[in-house]
C-alpha positions in Angstrom: 39.7 -20.8 78.9 38.1 -21.4 75.6 38.5 -18.5 73.2 35.5 -16.2 73.2 33.5 -16.3 70.0 32.7 -12.8 68.9 29.6 -12.4 66.8 30.1 -9.9 64.0 26.7 -8.7 63.0 26.4 -7.1 59.6 25.0 -3.6 59.7 21.5 -3.4 58.1 21.5 -2.2 54.5 20.0 1.2 54.1 16.6 1.2 52.6 16.4 3.5 49.7 13.4 5.8 49.7 12.6 8.3 47.2 13.4 11.8 48.5 10.9 14.6 48.5 13.4 16.6 46.5 13.3 14.2 43.5 11.5 15.5 40.4 8.1 14.2 39.4 9.4 13.0 36.0 11.9 10.5 37.5 9.2 9.3 40.0 6.8 8.7 37.2 9.4 6.8 35.2 10.4 4.8 38.3 14.0 6.1 38.1 16.2 7.3 40.9 16.5 11.1 40.6 20.0 12.3 41.2 18.6 15.4 42.8 21.3 17.4 41.2 19.8 20.3 39.2 21.4 22.8 36.9 20.7 26.5 36.9 17.5 26.0 34.9 16.1 23.5 37.3 16.6 20.3 35.3 18.0 17.2 36.9 20.9 15.3 35.4 18.8 12.3 34.4 16.1 14.3 32.6 18.8 16.4 30.9 20.6 13.3 29.6 17.4 11.7 28.3 15.9 14.9 26.9 12.8 14.8 29.1 10.8 17.7 30.5 11.7 17.9 34.2 8.6 18.4 36.3 9.2 19.8 39.8 7.9 18.5 43.1 5.7 20.4 45.4 8.8 21.3 47.5 9.6 25.0 47.5 13.3 24.4 47.6 13.5 23.0 44.1 14.2 25.3 41.2 11.4 26.4 38.9 10.2 24.0 36.3 12.0 23.9 33.1 12.5 21.6 30.2 15.7 19.8 29.3 15.7 21.4 25.9 15.8 24.8 27.5 18.9 23.8 29.4 20.9 22.2 26.6 23.8 24.6 27.0 24.1 24.2 30.8 27.2 22.7 32.4 27.1 20.0 35.1 28.6 21.0 38.4 31.3 18.4 38.4 32.7 19.4 35.0 35.7 21.6 34.8 35.2 25.0 33.3 36.1 25.5 29.7 39.5 27.0 29.0 38.4 28.4 25.6 37.6 32.1 25.6 33.9 32.9 25.2 32.8 33.8 21.7 29.4 34.5 20.3 28.0 31.6 18.4 27.5 31.7 14.6 24.7 34.2 13.8 22.6 33.8 10.6 22.5 36.7 8.2 19.7 39.3 8.6 17.6 37.6 5.9 17.1 34.6 8.1 15.4 34.2 11.5 17.6 33.9 14.5 19.4 30.6 14.9 20.2 29.0 18.2 22.8 30.9 20.1 24.6 27.9 21.6 25.6 24.5 20.5 24.9 21.9 23.2 27.4 19.3 24.1 26.7 15.9 22.7 28.0 14.4 25.9 25.8 15.1 28.9 28.7 14.7 31.3 31.0 17.1 29.6 30.8 20.9 29.3 29.8 22.4 26.0 32.9 24.6 25.0 32.6 27.9 23.3 34.5 28.2 20.0 35.2 30.9 17.5 32.2 31.1 15.1 31.9 31.9 11.5 31.2 35.6 11.2 28.3 36.3 8.9 28.9 38.4 5.8 28.3 42.1 6.1 25.0 43.1 4.5 24.2 46.7 3.5 21.3 48.2 5.4 19.2 48.4 2.3 19.5 44.7 1.5 16.0 43.1 1.6 14.3 40.2 -0.1 13.5 42.5 -3.0 17.3 42.7 -3.7 17.4 39.2 -5.0 18.0 39.3 -8.7 15.7 37.3 -10.9 17.0 34.3 -12.8 15.7 32.0 -15.5 17.4 28.7 -14.8 17.2 25.9 -12.2 19.6 24.2 -9.9 20.2 20.5 -9.7 19.8 18.6 -6.4 21.8 15.7 -5.2 20.4 12.5 -6.6 19.5 9.1 -5.2 17.4 6.2 -6.2 15.3 3.5 -4.7 17.1 0.4 -5.8 18.4 -2.9 -4.5 21.5 -2.5 -2.3 24.6 -3.1 -4.4 27.1 -1.3 -2.2 28.9 -2.3 1.0 26.8 -3.2 3.9 26.2 -0.4 6.4 27.1 -1.1 10.0 24.8 -2.9 12.3 22.2 -0.8 13.9 22.5 0.4 17.5 19.7 1.2 19.9 20.5 4.6 21.5 17.1 4.6 23.3 17.3 1.2 25.0 17.8 2.7 28.5 15.2 5.4 28.2 12.1 3.2 28.9 10.0 4.6 26.1 6.3 3.8 26.4 4.0 2.6 23.6 2.4 6.1 23.5 5.5 7.8 22.2 3.8 8.8 19.0 1.5 11.0 21.0 4.5 12.5 22.7 6.0 13.2 19.2 2.8 14.9 18.1 2.7 17.0 21.3 6.2 18.2 21.0 6.5 22.0 20.4 7.5 22.5 16.8 11.0 23.6 16.0 9.6 25.6 13.2 6.0 26.8 12.6 3.9 25.0 10.0 4.8 26.1 6.5 2.6 28.4 4.5 1.9 28.4 0.8 5.0 28.1 -1.2 5.3 29.1 -4.9 8.5 27.8 -6.5 10.6 30.6 -7.9 13.7 30.5 -10.0 17.2 30.1 -8.8 19.0 33.4 -7.9 22.4 31.9 -8.3 22.6 31.2 -12.0 24.1 34.6 -13.0 26.8 33.0 -15.0 28.6 34.3 -18.0 26.8 33.6 -21.3 28.0 31.1 -23.7 31.0 32.5 -25.6 33.0 31.6 -28.6 36.1 29.4 -28.3 39.4 31.1 -28.1 42.4 30.1 -30.2 44.8 27.5 -29.2 44.7 25.7 -25.8 46.0 25.7 -22.3 48.1 22.9 -20.9 47.4 20.7 -24.0 43.6 20.9 -23.5 41.6 22.3 -26.4 39.6 25.5 -25.8 35.9 25.1 -26.5 33.2 27.6 -25.8 29.8 26.8 -24.3 28.1 27.6 -27.6 30.2 24.9 -29.4 29.2 22.3 -26.8 25.6 23.1 -27.3 26.0 22.9 -31.0 27.7 19.5 -30.7 24.9 18.1 -28.5 22.1 19.4 -30.7 23.8 18.1 -33.9 24.2 14.6 -32.4 20.7 14.4 -31.0 19.1 15.8 -34.1 19.7 12.5 -36.0 16.3 11.0 -36.5 14.5 14.0 -35.0 11.8 16.0 -36.7 13.2 19.5 -36.6 10.5 20.9 -38.9 8.2 21.5 -36.0 8.8 24.3 -33.6 8.5 22.0 -30.6 11.1 19.7 -31.9 13.8 22.3 -32.1 12.8 23.8 -28.8 13.0 20.5 -27.0 16.5 19.9 -28.4 17.6 23.3 -27.3 16.2 22.8 -23.8 17.9 19.4 -23.4 21.3 21.0 -24.4 20.7 23.8 -22.0 19.9 21.5 -19.1 23.2 19.6 -19.7 25.3 22.7 -20.1 23.7 24.3 -17.0 24.7 21.2 -15.0 28.3 21.4 -16.3 28.3 25.1 -15.3 26.9 24.5 -11.8 30.3 24.0 -10.2 31.8 26.9 -12.1 29.9 29.3 -9.8 32.7 29.0 -7.2 35.2 30.7 -9.5 35.5 34.4 -9.9 33.9 35.8 -13.0 37.3 36.8 -14.4 38.4 33.1 -14.1 35.2 31.4 -15.0 35.3 31.7 -18.7 38.8 30.2 -19.0 37.8 27.2 -16.7 34.6 26.7 -18.7 36.5 26.6 -22.0 38.9 24.0 -20.7 36.2 21.9 -19.1 33.8 22.0 -22.1 36.8 21.3 -24.4 37.7 18.1 -22.5 34.1 16.8 -23.0 34.5 16.7 -26.8 38.2 16.1 -27.0 38.2 12.3 -27.4 35.7 9.7 -28.7 35.4 8.2 -25.2 34.4 11.5 -23.5 32.0 12.3 -26.4 30.3 9.0 -26.1 29.9 9.4 -22.3 28.5 12.9 -22.8 26.0 11.7 -25.4 24.9 8.8 -23.1 24.0 11.4 -20.4 22.2 13.7 -22.9 20.2 10.9 -24.6 19.0 9.6 -21.2 18.1 13.1 -20.2 16.2 13.6 -23.5 14.2 10.5 -22.7 13.3 11.7 -19.2 12.2 15.1 -20.4 9.7 13.7 -22.9 6.1 13.2 -21.8 5.5 9.8 -20.1 3.4 8.4 -23.0 5.8 9.6 -25.8 6.7 6.9 -28.3 10.2 8.1 -28.6 11.3 7.3 -25.1 12.4 3.7 -25.8 14.4 4.9 -28.8 16.3 7.4 -26.8 17.0 4.9 -24.0 18.4 2.5 -26.6 20.6 5.3 -28.0 21.9 6.2 -24.5 22.7 2.6 -23.8 24.5 2.4 -27.2 26.6 5.5 -26.3 27.4 4.0 -22.9 28.7 0.8 -24.5 30.8 2.8 -26.9 32.4 4.7 -24.0 33.2 1.6 -22.1 34.8 -0.1 -25.2 37.3 2.7 -25.7 37.8 3.5 -22.0 40.9 1.4 -21.4 42.9 3.0 -24.2 42.2 6.6 -23.1 44.6 8.7 -20.8 43.9 8.7 -17.1 42.3 12.1 -17.0 40.0 11.2 -19.8 39.1 7.9 -18.1 38.3 9.8 -14.9 36.1 12.4 -16.5 34.3 9.7 -18.6 33.6 7.5 -15.5 32.1 10.5 -13.8 29.6 11.1 -16.7 28.9 7.4 -16.9 28.2 7.3 -13.1 25.7 10.1 -13.5 24.1 8.3 -16.4 23.7 5.0 -14.7 22.4 6.6 -11.5 19.8 8.6 -13.4 18.8 5.8 -15.7 18.9 2.7 -13.4 19.3 3.9 -9.9 21.9 4.3 -7.2 23.1 0.7 -7.1 24.1 1.0 -10.8 25.8 4.3 -10.1 27.8 2.7 -7.3 28.9 -0.1 -9.7 30.6 2.6 -11.8 32.1 4.2 -8.7 33.7 0.8 -8.0 35.4 1.1 -11.4 36.7 4.5 -10.3 38.2 2.8 -7.3 39.8 0.2 -9.6 41.1 3.0 -11.9 42.7 4.8 -9.0 44.2 1.7 -7.5 45.8 0.8 -10.8 47.5 4.2 -11.1 51.3 3.7 -10.4 51.4 6.8 -8.2 48.2 6.1 -6.2 47.6 2.4 -5.5 45.2 1.1 -2.8 44.0 3.5 -0.1 45.7 6.6 -1.6 45.4 10.2 -0.7 43.6 12.3 -3.4 46.6 14.1 -4.7 49.6 13.4 -7.0 52.6 15.7 -6.6 53.7 17.2 -9.9 50.6 15.9 -11.8 48.6 18.2 -14.1 46.1 20.4 -12.3 43.2 18.7 -14.1 44.2 15.3 -12.7 44.3 16.5 -9.1 41.1 18.4 -9.6 39.4 15.1 -10.7 40.9 13.4 -7.6 39.4 16.1 -5.5 36.0 15.3 -7.0 36.4 11.6 -6.5 37.3 12.0 -2.9 34.2 14.1 -2.3 32.1 11.3 -3.9 33.9 8.8 -1.7 33.2 10.7 1.5 29.5 11.0 0.5 29.4 7.3 -0.2 30.8 6.6 3.3 28.3 9.0 4.8 25.4 7.2 3.1 26.5 3.7 4.1 28.3 4.5 7.3 31.4 2.7 6.0 35.1 3.4 5.7 36.3 5.7 2.9 38.4 4.3 0.0 40.8 7.2 0.0 43.0 7.8 3.0 42.7 11.1 4.9 46.1 12.7 5.3 47.3 13.1 8.9 47.3 16.8 8.4 43.6 16.8 7.5 44.3 18.9 4.3 45.9 18.7 0.9 48.5 21.0 -0.6 47.3 23.7 -3.1 47.9 23.2 -6.8 47.4 25.2 -10.0 44.4 24.1 -12.0 44.9 26.2 -15.2 46.4 29.6 -15.8 46.2 31.6 -12.6 43.5 29.5 -11.1 44.8 27.9 -7.9 42.8 25.2 -6.0 43.2 25.2 -2.2 41.3 23.5 0.6 39.5 26.8 1.3 38.1 27.1 -2.3 34.5 26.0 -2.5 33.7 22.9 -4.6 30.1 24.2 -4.7 29.1 27.5 -3.3 29.4 27.2 0.5 30.7 23.6 0.3 34.5 23.4 0.9 36.7 20.3 0.8 37.0 20.6 4.6 33.4 19.3 4.9 34.2 16.1 3.0 37.4 15.6 5.1 35.3 16.0 8.3 32.7 13.5 7.0 35.5 11.0 6.0 37.1 11.3 9.5 33.7 10.8 11.2 33.0 7.6 9.2 36.5 6.2 9.6 36.5 6.9 13.4 33.2 5.1 13.7 34.6 2.1 11.8 37.7 2.1 14.1 35.4 1.9 17.1 33.2 -0.8 15.5 36.2 -2.9 14.5 37.8 -2.6 17.9 40.8 -0.6 16.7 40.1 2.0 19.3 38.9 1.6 22.9 35.8 3.4 24.2 38.0 6.0 26.0 40.2 6.6 23.0 37.2 6.8 20.6 35.4 9.2 22.9 38.4 11.5 23.1 38.9 11.4 19.4 35.3 12.2 18.8 35.4 15.2 21.2 38.5 16.5 19.4 36.9 16.2 16.0 33.7 17.8 17.2 35.7 20.7 18.5 37.4 21.1 15.1 34.1 21.2 13.3 32.6 23.8 15.6 35.8 26.0 15.5 36.3 25.7 11.7 36.1 29.0 9.9 36.6 29.7 6.2 39.8 31.5 5.4 38.7 32.7 1.9 37.8 36.4 2.2 34.5 37.7 0.8 34.7 38.4 -2.9 34.1 41.9 -4.1 32.8 40.4 -7.4 29.9 38.6 -5.6 26.7 40.3 -4.5 25.6 40.4 -0.9 22.8 37.9 -1.6 25.4 35.4 -3.0 27.4 35.8 0.2 24.3 35.2 2.3 23.6 32.1 0.4 27.2 30.9 0.8 27.1 31.6 4.6 23.8 29.8 5.1 25.1 26.7 3.2 28.2 26.6 5.2 26.4 26.7 8.5 23.8 24.0 7.3 26.7 21.7 6.5 28.4 22.4 9.9 25.2 21.4 11.7 24.6 18.3 9.5 28.2 17.1 10.2 27.6 17.6 14.0 24.4 15.6 13.8 26.1 12.7 11.9 29.0 12.8 14.4 26.7 12.6 17.4 24.7 9.8 15.9 27.6 7.6 14.9 30.1 8.4 17.7 28.0 9.5 20.7 25.1 7.2 19.8 22.4 9.7 20.7 19.1 10.0 18.9 16.8 12.7 17.5 15.4 13.6 20.9 18.7 14.6 22.4 18.9 18.4 23.0 22.1 18.7 20.8 20.4 17.0 17.8 17.3 19.1 18.2 19.3 22.3 18.3 21.2 21.4 15.2 18.0 20.5 13.4 16.6 23.8 14.3 19.6 25.6 12.9 19.4 23.7 9.6 15.7 24.6 9.2 16.2 28.2 10.2 19.2 28.7 7.8 17.5 26.8 5.0 14.3 28.8 5.1 13.2 32.3 4.5 10.1 34.0 6.0 7.1 33.9 3.7 5.5 37.2 2.7 2.4 38.2 4.8 -0.9 37.7 3.1 -2.4 41.0 4.3 -1.0 44.4 5.0 -1.6 43.9 8.7 -0.8 40.3 9.4 -2.3 38.9 12.6 0.3 36.1 12.9 4.0 36.2 12.2 5.1 35.0 8.8 5.9 31.3 8.5 9.2 29.8 7.2 9.4 28.1 3.8 12.5 26.5 2.3 14.5 28.8 0.1 14.5 27.8 -3.6 18.1 28.3 -4.2 21.3 26.3 -3.6 19.4 23.1 -4.0 22.4 21.0 -4.9 24.6 22.5 -2.3 22.1 21.9 0.5 20.7 18.5 -0.4 22.9 16.7 2.1 22.0 18.9 5.1 18.3 18.7 4.3 18.4 14.9 4.1 20.3 14.7 7.4 17.7 16.9 8.9 15.0 14.6 7.6 16.6 11.6 9.4 16.1 13.2 12.8 12.8 15.1 12.3 10.1 13.6 14.6 7.7 16.5 14.8 5.1 16.8 12.1 5.6 20.6 11.8 9.4 20.1 11.1 8.6 17.3 8.6 6.3 19.5 6.7 9.1 22.1 6.2 11.6 19.5 5.2 9.1 17.8 2.9 8.9 21.1 0.9 12.7 21.3 0.8 13.2 17.7 -0.4 10.4 18.0 -3.0 12.5 20.3 -5.2 13.5 18.4 -8.3 16.0 19.3 -11.0 15.3 18.5 -14.7 18.8 17.0 -14.9 18.3 14.4 -12.2 15.6 11.8 -12.4 15.2 11.0 -8.7 15.1 12.9 -5.4 15.4 12.5 -1.7 11.8 12.8 -0.5 10.8 9.1 -0.9 13.6 8.0 1.4 12.6 10.6 4.0 9.0 9.3 3.9 10.2 5.8 4.4 12.3 6.7 7.4 9.4 8.7 9.0 7.0 5.8 8.4 9.4 3.4 10.1 9.8 5.7 13.1 6.0 6.2 13.4 5.4 2.4 13.1 8.0 1.5 15.8 6.9 4.3 18.2 10.5 5.5 18.7 13.2 6.9 16.4 15.0 4.5 14.1 18.6 4.4 12.8 18.0 5.6 9.3 20.8 3.5 7.7 19.3 0.4 9.2 15.9 1.3 7.9 17.2 1.8 4.3 19.2 -1.5 4.5 16.1 -3.4 5.7 14.1 -2.0 2.8 16.9 -2.9 0.3 17.4 0.7 -0.7 20.7 2.3 -1.7 21.2 6.0 -1.1 23.5 8.1 -3.2 24.5 11.7 -2.8 25.8 13.1 -6.1 
């Protein structure tokens, strides 16, 4: 018999039909709703995309809620966190309440709870009226709109390619609920943080081979050199010279605020003495001061060109004698010259001097290419300068999205060393108030990890695991330096707020570079809200019985310390109310620096509005041929 031929009929493919349990948002976007809702009633797809999840008419679906309200929820399939629950960092009483949870940057992973930074204790009587008055200013970080002269930033990515944005997204931006209310009237006040020791006389002798020089002697040196060719017979002429010298000396003293008052005078004497100890450092100092003098003059003053020529002449003198100077003199001189070039000619010129710093470090026999910023057994002043160069290197990598020149030690920290006398420099001592070396190490590790992923040195799984580990370290980090009894409660509040703003800015940068999420992601919006909350203070009510609650305005202190967090916040601000608050913060301008961050923020916002969806800010600046420098 012939073998029977069996007919194997294929089963019909199931026809997918949208379920009645799917949310209206997915139906409208023509997406398949996973029909898996968290405890707030937001489906997984809407939670991942940051959309507002609209319920269906079915009574079995949870109540309507937005994805932003569920940013701390945990997907059902994710394992529970093994970390013990802790309260999230709380802002000091002088600020409004910050968000109480940090959402996970990965929608498929739980958001772990970590030990937060405890806010400083504030006496019950501490109010806004307890802030002491001051008469000086603070200097912000500087940048300039110039042609790009640094390394190319990485190619742009499109984190919103799969979210099917419509052409009417600008209307969606404008209809977003504001993270912060619209700002009220803001009257600039003076900085509360300039309560430094007055200029004192120089002591006898020196420490560690460095001459002691009081602040008054540095002022006298600057005024004497600038007075050549000046008409000092008029009252205005002498006042202008004194003001120029004060601006420079105040800039030099800015980083001295991190030392205890009992140590500050000694460190100031050593630092100011090094400025005038050699012809090279004196020429670099005068180049900065002469350029500053030109910028402080009225725009139509006939003396501007003469001072610019003098500053260029001092710059050339410093460069001619640079090679014959000791390493520590070369390092300090190049820092002053970088400040001068950035203020006078823009960020690209400043980066050119920073390349000379890289060459200087590479030529050192104990450093070489890709060194760590520390030399065992070297004088404390040398290692302190290396600390500063590493911070500038990390900020350069943050601005360009490139790899750092310095290598980050595997331990993620550097050993302590003695700066001078009994002053010990550790990883837990602030570089600026509230800004510790840990933040620059975190920034360097984020940028280097992003470059490892881009260059194919790490796979996607390895890169994701390393990013989650680094994110956990940033969230869990707490300062080990105890509160100082010599600092006022308001200074401790300022320090705490700056630390938390940097923490949130680092988390935003990590999630942008490593998780490739954009400004509409719940985690980014939560960090943005924290930065604005911590960087602002409630405005005073206009009447005795205000009808509306007071609005938030940027605090006019710690401008230099908070310049980086404010700019990172500007890169992800899509709501006009938030932009208005950030615009006030970025508008602060120091007399020492000639440029500010606000023009770049406006360029990024214009590009976002023109495209209809958020743009990668580094790609926007590269396309415009603009270099950004944090200094």
